[in-house]
Backbone as a ProteinNet text record, in pm:
[ID]
protein_1_A
[PRIMARY]
XXXXXXXXXXXXXXXXXXXXXXXXXXXXXXXXXXXXXXXXXXXXXXXXXXXXXXXXXXXXXXXXXXXXXXXXXXXXXXXXXXXXXXXXXXXXXXXXXXXXXXXXXXXXXXXXXXXXXXXXXXXXXXXXXXXXXXXXXXXXXXXXXXXXXXXXXXXXXXXXXXXXXXXXXXXXXXXXXXXXXXXXXXXXXXXXXXXXXXXXXXXXXXXXXXXXXXXXXXXXXXXXXXXXXXXXXXXXXXXXXXXXXXXXXXXXXXXXXXXXXXXXXXXXX
[TERTIARY]
3852.3	3927.1	4050	4133.8	4282.2	4364.6	4471.1	4560.1	4709.5	4793.7	4929.4	5038.7	5026.1	5130.4	5085.1	4934	4875.5	4769.6	4723.6	4625.3	4516.3	4384.4	4276.6	4164.3	4141.7	4049	3974.2	3859	3797.8	3905.1	3883.2	3985.6	3895.6	3953.4	3913.9	3852.3	3876.4	3830.8	3726.3	3719.2	3627.1	3595.3	3472.6	3423.5	3385.3	3414.8	3397.2	3518.4	3639.2	3755.3	3831.7	3861.4	3924.8	4071.5	4131.8	4285.9	4333.8	4426.5	4516.5	4658.5	4734.4	4858.6	4944.1	5078	5160.5	5235.3	5229.5	5245.7	5349.5	5437.2	5560.5	5709.8	5699	5813.4	5949.1	5949.6	6040.7	6145	6039.9	6101	6091	6075.4	6075	5958.2	5837.1	5748.9	5777.2	5846.1	5849.8	5731	5720.6	5633.9	5646	5554.7	5568.8	5410	5380.8	5306.9	5171.2	5196	5107.1	5042.6	5122.5	5094.2	5012.8	5064	4948.3	4848.8	4823.2	4660.1	4604.3	4639.8	4586.9	4579.2	4658.2	4593.7	4498.6	4471.2	4365.9	4276.5	4225.2	4110.2	4054.1	4171.3	4141.9	4096.9	4138.5	4117.6	3963.1	3964.7	3834.5	3705.7	3735.1	3638	3573.7	3693.7	3680.2	3596.3	3619.7	3537.4	3404.2	3372.5	3245.5	3149.7	3230.6	3156.1	3102.3	2958.4	2910	2907.4	2966.9	3005	3128.7	3207.5	3349.8	3360.4	3390.4	3403.7	3545.4	3638.5	3773.6	3865.6	3989.4	4079	4211.4	4284.1	4392.9	4489.7	4610.7	4718.4	4836.7	4874.4	4984.5	5075.4	5154.6	5238.3	5277.1	5335.2	5394.4	5524.4	5618.8	5743	5804.2	5907	5997.3	6056.8	6012.5	5996.1	5895	5853.2	5736.1	5709.7	5829	5821.1	5946.4	6035.2	6174.4	6147.2	6032.2	6015	5983.3	6000	5967.3	6058.7	5995.5	6085.6	6194.3	6297.5	6387.8	6417.2	6412.5	6427.5	6349	6201.8	6110.1	6129.9	6151.7	6177.7	6286.7	6387.2	6521.4	6482.8	6383.3	6333.6	6231.4	6214.8	6090	6133.4	6103.4	6089.6	6006.8	6032.4	5950.6	5796.4	5781.4	5594.6	5544.2	5664.9	5584.2	5607.6	5719.3	5740.9	5633	5586.2	5466.8	5366.2	5335	5217	5217.7	5352.6	5393.6	5343.3	5426.9	5379.3	5249.5	5191.8	5033.9	4944.5	4991.3	4917.1	4954.3	5123.2	5142.4	5062.6	5055.2	4985.1	4849.2	4791.4	4651.7	4624.2	4734.1	4694.9	4714.1	4809.7	4802.8	4672.1	4612.7	4481.9	4350.6	4391.2	4282.5	4277.6	4379.1	4421.5	4362.2	4428.7	4399.6	4229.4	4180.1	4040.8	3945.8	3955.9	3859	3778.7	3669.8	3605	3627.4	3686.4	3665.2	3817.4	3811.1	3961.4	4065.2	4163.9	4290.2	4375.6	4391.8	4546.7	4622	4762.3	4868.8	4934.1	4972.7	5047	5170.7	5292	5416.3	5530.6	5593.6	5710.6	5815.5	5929.3	6055.3	6075.7	6140.8	6176.7	6055.5	6037.6	5972.7	6020.7	6063.1	6133.3	6076.8	6118.4	6088.2	5951.6	5908.1	5759	5664.9	5734.9	5657.9	5642.3	5733.4	5709	5636.5	5600.2	5517.1	5383.2	5365.7	5250.8	5180.8	5273.3	5175.2	5163	5258.6	5223.3	5091.2	5037.1	4881.7	4791.9	4813.4	4694.7	4692	4568.4	4549.5	4625.8	4644.9	4736	4836.4	4952.4	5051.8	5082.5	5075.8	5112	5243.4	5326.3	5484.1	5550.2	5625.6	5666.7	5837.3	5854	5974.2	6117.8	6113.2	6220.6	6232.2	6112.1	6070.5	6169.6	6195.9	6280.2	6198.8	6235.1	6149.9	6268.5	6220.5	6300.6	6278.9	6331.6	6352.7	6493.9	6526.8	6660.2	6703.2	6615.3	6606.1	6722.6	6797.5	6875.6	6996.3	7020.9	7129.7	7137.1	7025.8	6991.7	6971.6	6913.9	6927.7	6785.2	6666.2	6574.8	6490.7	6372.3	6327.8	6253	6224.2	6111.4	6010.2	5960.2	5853.4	5729.4	5703.3	5578.2	5513.2	5537	5495.5	5589.8	5696	5812.7	5823.8	5875.2	5913.3	5797.3	5705	5560.6	5520.4	5503.2	5431.1	5533.1	5663.3	5741.8	5761.2	5792.9	5799.3	5666.4	5536.7	5456	5434	5477.8	5448.2	5573.2	5708.4	5819.5	5856.9	5849.8	5922.7	6034.4	6054.9	6152.4	6265.5	6356.3	6475.6	6490.5	6431.2	6412.5	6358.3	6289.3	6272.1	6395.5	6460.7	6584.9	6662.7	6689.1	6796.4	6785	6615.2	6580.4	6636.4	6549.6	6567.1	6680.2	6769.4	6920.9	7032.9	6996.7	7098.8	7068.7	6926.2	6873.7	6877	6903.9	6944.4	6774	6793.1	6668.7	6635	6527.5	6486.7	6433.3	6462.9	6437.5	6281	6229.6	6081.2	6026.8	6092.4	6116.2	6138.8	6239.6	6266.6	6160	6097.4	6011.2	5871.7	5851.2	5744.8	5753.7	5880.4	5919.7	5905.6	5944.4	5923.1	5800.6	5710.2	5556.2	5560.3	5680.3	5631.5	5513.1	5540.5	5447.3	5363.8	5244.1	5164.9	5194.1	5226.8	5251	5368.9	5432.9	5528.4	5496	5487.5	5437.2	5574.5	5534.5	5641	5644.2	5785.2	5781.1	5716.7	5654.2	5586.3	5409.9	5399.8	5272.7	5189.7	5260.7	5211.5	5056.4	5021.2	4917.2	4811.6	4847.4	4742.3	4709.6	4808	4763.1	4674.4	4732.5	4677.2	4508.5	4467.2	4359.1	4278.3	4349.3	4236.6	4232.1	4341.5	4302.9	4185.4	4201.2	4091.2	3936.7	3939.5	3803.6	3757.1	3848.7	3809.6	3731.6	3801.5	3764.8	3617.6	3619.8	3496.1	3388.1	3415.7	3289.4	3241.7	3369.3	3329.5	3310.4	3367.2	3376.8	3262	3202	3093	3163.2	3075.7	3128.3	3111.5	3021.4	3007.9	3128.3	3136.8	3230.4	3404.2	3399.6	3537.5	3553.5	3459.6	3500.1	3506.4	3408.4	3433.4	3558.5	3614.4	3731.3	3830.9	3843	3978.6	3925.4	3800.1	3809.5	3867.9	3855	3871.2	4036.3	4082.2	4224.4	4294.9	4231.8	4297.6	4351.8	4322.1	4326.8	4476.3	4508.2	4646.3	4748.2	4753.1	4840.2	4837.4	4726.2	4713.8	4794	4828.4	4932.2	5058	5101.8	5208.7	5204.5	5099.5	5082.5	5029.2	5012	4992.8	5131.5	5088	5197	5213.9	5139.3	5145.2	5208.7	5128	5162.8	5326.3	5359.2	5543.3	5604.5	5575.4	5640	5659.5	5536.6	5531.5	5604.7	5625.3	5687.2	5856.9	5908.2	6050.4	6075.8	5988.2	6048.2	6071.4	5994.9	6005.8	6104.3	6147	6264.9	6386.4	6367.4	6482.5	6513.3	6428.9	6450.9	6466.8	6464.9	6513	6637.8	6716.3	6847	6970.2	7092.2	7183.5	7250.5	7230.8	7280.8	7185.1	7063.8	6982.7	7024.1	7052.9	7064	7195.2	7318	7419	7418.5	7335.5	7326.1	7220.1	7153.8	7075.2	7178.8	7243.8	7326.4	7437.6	7502.9	7556.5	7484.2	7356.7	7276.9	7262	7209.4	7195.4	7317.8	7432.7	7574	7580.7	7545.9	7568	7720.5	7724	7860.4	7865.7	7946.7	7914.7	7884.9	7784.2	7717.3	7831	7855.5	7977.3	7945.8	8071.4	8062.7	8008	7964.5	7911.4	7963.6	7935.8	7962.2	7853.2	7848.8	7755.1	7765.1	7706.4	7717.2	7630	7645.2	7551.6	7471.4	7347.6	7258.2	7307.2	7384.4	7438.9	7525.2	7491.4	7582.1	7723.5	7826.9	7977.7	8008.4	8098.3	8173.9	8218.8
4317.3	4365.7	4300.3	4319.2	4217.6	4346.9	4248.6	4336.9	4274.4	4377.5	4359.8	4291.8	4360.1	4307.8	4219.1	4168.8	4136.4	4044.6	3929.9	3827.8	3846.4	3824.3	3821	3728.7	3616.5	3538	3454.3	3407.7	3328.2	3201.3	3136.9	3015.3	2897.7	2846.9	2712.3	2634.1	2639.4	2517.5	2569.4	2721.8	2771.8	2919.5	2946.2	3062.8	3169.3	3153	3256.5	3332.1	3297	3337	3392.7	3542.1	3606.1	3556.5	3517.8	3496.3	3615.7	3725.6	3805.4	3780.3	3775.7	3733.8	3857.8	3894.4	3966.9	3864.6	3944.5	3836.2	3906.8	3942.6	3969.8	3913.4	3778	3705.7	3723	3784.1	3765.7	3912.4	3986	4115.9	4106.1	3988.7	3963.3	4030.9	4030.7	4097.2	4203.3	4319.8	4448.7	4544.3	4634.8	4691.5	4864.8	4858.7	4972.2	5034.9	5183.5	5223	5143.7	5100.7	5019.7	4890.5	4836	4717.1	4788.6	4898.9	4984.6	4988.1	5062.8	5053.1	4949.8	4847.3	4740.2	4667.6	4653.1	4601.3	4696.7	4824.4	4914.5	4854.6	4857.7	4804.8	4673.4	4576.1	4444.5	4419.9	4498.9	4493.4	4550.4	4679.2	4736.9	4649.7	4594.3	4505.6	4400.6	4343.1	4204.7	4258.3	4406.5	4412.6	4461.6	4526.5	4549.5	4431.6	4332.3	4197	4130.3	4119.2	4032.3	3886.3	3855.9	3676.4	3648.8	3765.9	3742.9	3755.2	3658.9	3652.6	3685.5	3646.7	3664	3684.1	3731	3767.3	3689.4	3624.1	3571.1	3620.1	3681	3725.6	3675.8	3624.1	3567.5	3608.6	3543.4	3555.4	3457.3	3487.8	3350.3	3408.2	3288.2	3274.9	3241.2	3267.9	3224.7	3324.3	3457.6	3543.7	3609.3	3614.8	3672.2	3861.4	3913.7	4057.3	4107	4164.4	4235.6	4378	4420.7	4537.8	4654.2	4791.5	4866.2	4855.1	4954.8	4923.6	5047.6	5016	5117.9	5208.4	5116.3	5194	5304.1	5249.4	5359.3	5482.1	5456.7	5539.5	5644.3	5610.4	5683.3	5771.2	5763.8	5860.6	5962.1	5943.5	6032.9	6156.9	6277.7	6390	6415.7	6492.2	6508.7	6512.8	6565.4	6575.4	6435.5	6368.9	6235.9	6123.5	6147.6	6069.1	6063.7	6199.3	6216.1	6155.2	6161.6	6071.3	5939.3	5889.2	5729.2	5671.7	5748.7	5735.7	5725.9	5817.6	5823.2	5712.6	5652.9	5541.6	5426.4	5417.8	5300	5288.7	5401.6	5416	5395.9	5432.4	5414.4	5255.5	5190.1	5056.4	4966.3	5020.8	4940.8	5001.9	5096.5	5113.1	5035.8	5001.1	4918.2	4792.8	4699.7	4616.6	4614.6	4721.2	4737.1	4768.2	4804	4892.3	4780.6	4700.3	4619.8	4514.9	4500.5	4407.5	4278.2	4207.1	4102.4	4037.7	3892.2	3847.2	3873.9	3893.2	3928.2	3858.5	3713.6	3628.7	3619.8	3645.8	3637.8	3502.9	3463.2	3324.1	3340.2	3351.6	3399.4	3287.9	3268.7	3193.1	3296.8	3251.6	3324.5	3451.5	3519.7	3665.2	3749	3820.7	3916.5	4022.4	4157.3	4259.9	4390.8	4473.8	4617.6	4631.2	4708.4	4717.5	4579.4	4481.7	4350	4323.2	4326.8	4317	4405	4510.2	4608.8	4631.4	4530.7	4507.9	4387.3	4261.4	4182.7	4205.1	4295.3	4364.3	4412.2	4485.7	4539.7	4445.7	4322.3	4180.3	4155.9	4066.7	4025.2	3917.1	3824.5	3703.6	3649.3	3632.5	3575.6	3454.4	3362.8	3219	3206.3	3168.2	3173.4	3024.3	2979.9	2892.7	2873.8	2798.8	2779.9	2842.2	2846.8	2920	3064	3103.6	3255.7	3360.5	3471.8	3567.4	3712.9	3749.6	3888.4	3988.1	4121.1	4229.1	4376.7	4462.1	4587.2	4645	4603.1	4658	4811.3	4877.5	5004.5	5059.9	5062.6	5173.5	5142.9	4999.2	4989	5079.4	5085.7	5159.3	5308.7	5322.6	5491.7	5560.8	5436.9	5463.7	5496.2	5497.2	5527.7	5428.2	5323.3	5219.7	5312.4	5429.1	5485.5	5452.7	5327	5297.8	5200.6	5208.1	5123.5	5063.3	5044.9	4949.4	5026.6	5163.7	5244	5245.6	5260.6	5289.4	5169	5068.2	4932.5	4829.8	4846.3	4720.9	4770.5	4885.2	4892.5	4840.1	4821.7	4813	4704.5	4619.1	4463.4	4367.9	4432.3	4349.1	4434.7	4544.1	4623.6	4709.4	4812	4927.9	4884.5	4800.5	4743.9	4655.9	4559.2	4477.9	4535.9	4653.7	4699.4	4804.5	4864.2	4924.4	4831.6	4738.3	4607.8	4571.2	4571.3	4531.2	4637.7	4775.2	4884.1	4952.5	4962.7	5032.5	4922.2	4846.8	4694.1	4685.9	4635.7	4570.8	4414.6	4372.5	4229	4165.6	4041.2	3958.6	3863	3835.3	3722.9	3591.4	3484.5	3350.8	3364.8	3262.7	3255.9	3234.2	3118.1	3108.9	3208.4	3284.5	3414.1	3501.6	3541.5	3605.4	3619.2	3459.5	3442.4	3453.9	3401	3438.3	3570	3657.6	3799.6	3871.8	3815.2	3845.5	3939.8	3924.9	3944.5	3917.2	3784.8	3671	3611.5	3522.9	3439.4	3288.2	3243	3092.5	3035.9	2961.4	2861.6	2740.1	2725.7	2582.1	2546.9	2399.3	2347.8	2425.3	2454.4	2524.6	2475.7	2560.8	2522.9	2469.6	2501.3	2504.3	2606.2	2713.1	2838	2874	2864.7	2933.2	2809	2661.6	2548.3	2566.5	2596.4	2609.6	2760.7	2860.6	2972.9	2959.1	2884.4	2820.1	2783.3	2691	2608.8	2719.1	2808.9	2905.2	2999.3	3034	3116.5	3054.2	2963.4	2885.4	2851.1	2807.9	2803.9	2936.4	3050	3143.6	3186.4	3166.6	3196.7	3131.7	2968.7	2883.2	2901	2974.2	2988.3	3068.3	3202.5	3340	3419.7	3472.1	3582.2	3700.7	3711.6	3823	3941.2	3975.8	4120.7	4121.4	4003.9	4020	4026.4	3951.2	4002.1	4124.8	4187.9	4312.5	4405.9	4374.3	4478.5	4446.5	4336	4319.9	4377	4378.1	4428.5	4562.8	4602.5	4739.7	4843.5	4777.7	4821.9	4813.8	4665.5	4695.5	4789.6	4849.6	4945.1	5041	5069.1	5220.8	5203.3	5084.9	5063.9	5081.6	5030.8	5034	5178.7	5262.9	5391.3	5482.1	5455.8	5516.7	5537.4	5404.4	5405.9	5489	5505.2	5548.2	5699.4	5766.8	5921.8	5973.8	6109.7	6143.6	6091.5	6042.3	6001.6	6081	6191.5	6296.7	6342.1	6351.6	6403.8	6272	6145	6006.5	6028.9	6074.9	6084.4	6172.3	6290.9	6397.9	6394.2	6343.9	6279.2	6193.4	6085.4	5976.5	6053.1	6091.8	6176.2	6249.4	6325.9	6418.5	6328.6	6209.8	6131.1	6058.3	6033.2	5977.5	6078.7	6186.9	6284.3	6331.9	6263.1	6328.4	6270.8	6330.9	6267.9	6127	6127.7	5982.3	5912	5913.7	5797.5	5732.3	5855.7	5817.9	5736.7	5794.5	5700.7	5559.7	5530.5	5411.6	5334.7	5375.9	5315.7	5261.7	5343.2	5330.5	5215.9	5215.9	5086.1	4990	4971.5	4865.6	4781.5	4907.4	4855.1	4788.8	4818.3	4771.6	4638.7	4606.5	4500.2	4510.2	4665.8	4706.2	4750.9	4762	4796.4	4929.7	4944.9	5070.5	5170.3	5292	5393	5434.8	5433.6	5475.5	5615.7	5667.6	5785	5819.7	5947.9	6010.6	6019.7	5988.4	6012.1	6123.8	6218.5	6376.2	6376.5	6440.9	6448.5	6572.9	6594.6	6727.2	6819.8	6797.7	6943	7028.8	7161.2	7267.4	7262.5	7243.6	7255.1	7358.2	7341.4	7447.1	7565.5
7717.7	7600.3	7590.3	7476.3	7484.6	7530	7590	7656.2	7610.9	7636.2	7554.4	7687.1	7810.5	7901	8025.5	8005.7	8129	8054.7	8121.9	8070.9	8171.9	8142.5	8230.8	8156.4	8265.1	8206.9	8312.5	8325.3	8413.7	8440.6	8558.3	8569.2	8521.7	8412	8361.4	8457.5	8565.8	8689.6	8784	8784.6	8856.7	8809.8	8746.7	8670.6	8788.2	8928.4	9022.5	9021.3	8995.3	9019.8	8876.3	8885.6	8757.7	8798.8	8696.6	8701.9	8642.1	8661.1	8621.5	8648.3	8519.3	8498.9	8431.5	8485.9	8464.7	8295.6	8182.6	8081.8	7997.4	8064.1	7938.6	7976.4	7973.2	8032	7956.2	7814.2	7759.3	7824.3	7911.6	7966.3	8092.6	8157.7	8293	8360.2	8344	8353	8443	8362.6	8422.6	8404.4	8482.8	8493.9	8431.4	8339.3	8221.9	8248.4	8185	8218.1	8134	8057	7961.7	8070.1	8114.9	8218.3	8337.8	8398.5	8475.3	8456	8316.9	8299.9	8258.2	8223.5	8202.6	8307.2	8418	8554.9	8602.4	8592	8645.9	8565.8	8472.8	8396.2	8419	8423.5	8467.7	8598.3	8704.8	8855.8	8867.8	8796.6	8798.9	8729.8	8621.9	8556.5	8648.4	8729.4	8790.5	8909.9	8977.6	9087.1	9055.4	8940.4	8898.6	8863.6	8837.3	8762.4	8901.4	8880.2	8993.4	8970.6	8869.9	8869.2	8937.2	8928.6	8993.3	9144.5	9217.4	9353.5	9414.6	9348.6	9368	9249.5	9310.5	9198	9233.7	9156.6	9164.9	9068	9130	9058.3	9050.2	8926.4	8897	8782.3	8745.3	8579.7	8537.5	8425.2	8315.6	8306.3	8294.8	8283.1	8426.4	8397.6	8534.4	8647	8606.2	8698.7	8717.6	8841.6	8857.5	8814.9	8855.9	8817.5	8862.3	8774.4	8796.7	8837.1	8890.6	8922	8776.4	8827.8	8700.2	8581.3	8495.5	8365.6	8361.5	8425.7	8436.2	8307.2	8184.2	8041.5	8016	8048.2	8036.4	8168	8281.6	8382.2	8362.9	8285.5	8271.4	8154.3	8067.3	7982.9	8026.5	8110.9	8185.6	8259.3	8215.1	8294.9	8420.5	8483.2	8632.6	8602	8519.3	8491.5	8438.4	8349.3	8319.6	8435.5	8501	8581.5	8710	8735.1	8837.8	8778.2	8667.7	8608.8	8600.7	8602	8596.4	8746.8	8844.8	8987.8	9016.5	8950	9019.5	8932.8	8816.3	8780.6	8866.5	8896.6	8993.6	9104.2	9194.9	9321.4	9319.4	9213.5	9186.5	9163.4	9098.4	9064.4	9238	9282.7	9470.9	9516.2	9479	9553.7	9509.8	9375.2	9315.9	9398	9398.1	9489.9	9630.2	9667.1	9834.4	9845.5	9786.3	9787.6	9776.4	9664.8	9616.9	9751.4	9760.1	9862.7	9811.6	9721.1	9696.5	9707.1	9749.2	9805.2	9702.5	9697.6	9614.2	9665.8	9612.4	9635.9	9507.5	9572.7	9470.5	9489.9	9370.2	9356.4	9287	9388.8	9297.5	9317.2	9187.7	9131.4	9114.4	9157	9088.2	9155.2	9095	9156.6	9156.4	9270.3	9304.1	9355.5	9283	9338.7	9312.2	9380.1	9343.3	9327.9	9232.7	9189.8	9197.4	9170.3	9171.8	9303.1	9423.3	9560.6	9621.8	9566.9	9622.3	9556.7	9453.6	9395.2	9494.4	9538.9	9595.6	9719	9765.9	9904.3	9923.5	9802.4	9789.5	9800.9	9779.5	9805.2	9940.2	9932.3	10073.8	10123.7	10051.2	10087	9981.3	10024.9	9924.2	9959.7	9821	9847.8	9743.4	9796.6	9727.1	9684	9582	9601.8	9666.7	9678.7	9788.1	9768.5	9604.8	9533.2	9508.9	9511.4	9527.8	9602	9580.1	9616.6	9632.2	9715.8	9749.1	9793.8	9760.7	9812.6	9739	9775.5	9731.4	9694.7	9595.4	9558.7	9462	9493.9	9401.3	9471.5	9562.3	9627.4	9536.7	9453.1	9414.1	9270.1	9193.2	9075.9	9102.1	9209.4	9256.6	9253	9275.1	9279.7	9432.9	9455.4	9605.3	9670.3	9610.4	9648.5	9708.1	9704.1	9744.3	9674.6	9592.6	9509.9	9648.9	9758	9860.5	9928.8	9888.9	9974.8	10091.4	10088.8	10186.5	10283.3	10224.3	10339.5	10396.1	10341.7	10381	10436.9	10422.2	10474.4	10621.2	10661.6	10823.6	10899.3	10833.3	10885.7	10882.6	10787.3	10758.5	10847	10866.4	10879.9	11021.4	11077.1	11154.1	11100	11156.8	11088.2	11093.1	11174	11139.7	11051.1	11024.6	10897.9	10772.3	10771.2	10662.9	10643.3	10716.1	10681.9	10613	10689.1	10629	10490.7	10460.2	10291.5	10229.2	10284.9	10157.7	10142.9	10252.4	10239.1	10183.8	10195.7	10138.2	9994.4	9973.5	9864	9839.9	9977.6	9960	9925.3	9879.1	9882.3	9962.3	9992.5	10065.3	10017.2	10057.5	10004.9	10080.7	10029	10084.4	10212.8	10266.9	10397.8	10494.3	10463.1	10527.4	10531.8	10420.4	10383	10477.3	10440.8	10557.6	10715.1	10739.5	10864.9	10960.1	10870.2	10882.5	10873.5	10819.8	10765.2	10623.4	10566.5	10429.6	10324.6	10370.5	10280.6	10359.6	10309.2	10397.2	10406.5	10283.4	10291.3	10185.3	10201.1	10133.4	10111.2	9968.7	9892.5	9821.4	9769.3	9708.1	9570.8	9515.4	9409.5	9269.3	9187.2	9098.9	9154.5	9265.1	9328.1	9378	9352	9419	9356.4	9227.7	9159.3	9231.7	9212.6	9254.1	9404	9475.4	9606.1	9627.3	9560.7	9586	9538.3	9434.2	9378.4	9494.6	9553.4	9662.6	9789.4	9815.8	9937.4	9889.2	9761.3	9730	9706.5	9676.3	9676.3	9833	9916.2	10056.6	10116	10081.7	10090	10051.2	9939.9	9836.7	9909.3	9923.6	9964.5	10116.9	10234.7	10377.6	10442	10361.7	10438.5	10395.5	10479.3	10460.7	10384.4	10230.7	10148.6	10261.8	10317.1	10393.6	10500.8	10607	10686.3	10629	10499.2	10457.2	10403.6	10353	10301	10393.7	10507.3	10618.4	10719.7	10724.2	10768.2	10708.5	10563.4	10501.4	10472.5	10502.6	10504.2	10636	10756.1	10861.2	10900.3	10845	10805.8	10740.3	10623.9	10555.4	10614.5	10723.4	10795.5	10852	10859.4	10933	10823.9	10719.1	10581.3	10531.7	10571.1	10496.5	10585.7	10738	10806.6	10735.7	10651.5	10571	10446.1	10371.2	10278.7	10247.5	10387.6	10406.2	10315.1	10255	10188.9	10036.7	9999.6	9862.5	9735.6	9773.6	9639.6	9670.6	9815.6	9829.3	9757.7	9798.3	9757.3	9617	9557.1	9382	9329.8	9391	9367.9	9368	9487.6	9519.3	9417.8	9372.5	9301.4	9175.5	9109.4	9002.7	8997.1	9093.6	9059.9	9088.6	9140.1	9154.3	9029.6	8937.9	8777.3	8679.9	8730.4	8641.4	8676.6	8775.2	8839.1	8749.1	8744.8	8684.1	8750	8880.3	8967.2	8903.3	8894.6	8847.1	8708	8622.5	8476.6	8488	8555.2	8559.9	8611.5	8709.8	8761.6	8662.2	8620.8	8475.5	8383.7	8372.8	8233.8	8230.7	8389.2	8440.3	8419.5	8517.4	8519.8	8399.7	8284.5	8110.5	8095.7	8115.6	8052.7	8133.3	8242.5	8312.8	8410.2	8428.7	8484.4	8622.6	8715.1	8873.6	8858.4	8946.3	8995.8	9003.3	8988.2	9019.3	9135.6	9266.4	9378.5	9404.9	9496.8	9493.6	9645.5	9668.4	9815.9	9913.1	9993.8	10098.1	10161.9	10139.2	10218.3	10316.1	10425.3	10547.4	10512.1	10603.4	10577.9	10676.4	10748.6	10841.9	10782.8	10785.1	10722.1	10735.2	10667.1	10671.4	10762.9	10828.6	10928	10821.2
[MASK]
+++++++++++++++++++++++++++++++++++++++++++++++++++++++++++++++++++++++++++++++++++++++++++++++++++++++++++++++++++++++++++++++++++++++++++++++++++++++++++++++++++++++++++++++++++++++++++++++++++++++++++++++++++++++++++++++++++++++++++++++++++++++++++++++++++++++++++++

């Protein structure tokens, strides 16, 4: 079926590999509900297609993914926000659950929801100038679409707090050094090198063993994904808050974020 926000095609050099690309470069490949539903459909189709042996996830344009579409999120009430988060978490689950290899090829900025998306793939190959991170804390969101849950498992609690609580971005080499991504290659070569890796897996790995190893590894990351419903509802409440609205307005206007008060959680005297 034709898609508006992504492309899905058999790789022209290898018909065993289905290539899915985020394809809204004029919008920095931000994730909206349309993109999520299209990704779900494309991943499920590839999973069910006996001719497809692996999935390569990439993007078009200079930015891999700038995260969720805050313009869309800012207009959601609680119930609509909860449905949006359900679709997002289900998309991650599609990537984590398929028994077929899922390799990400990343060039450019890959942050927030984009970073969470590639964390759900099996192996991440990145160009040297790619950048990764979870900057949601600045705009007032939760990073609970996988970032809060998976980062501590992948990079350790203190590194995860450093990234999540400051919103700083990592260069590709540092992202690899701390275990966030798998391989760093020359800029512009990520997809070609990811294709080579995917071919190697398809031609040399036992499909049964690959599927079983991936399935047995999944409970490890499931530890972080416990409480998805709570993460969904907390995030939806956050998106419906005045503070989120104020910070999104500043973000849209290119202005500094308003300074807020950090309140404690203990009762006052």
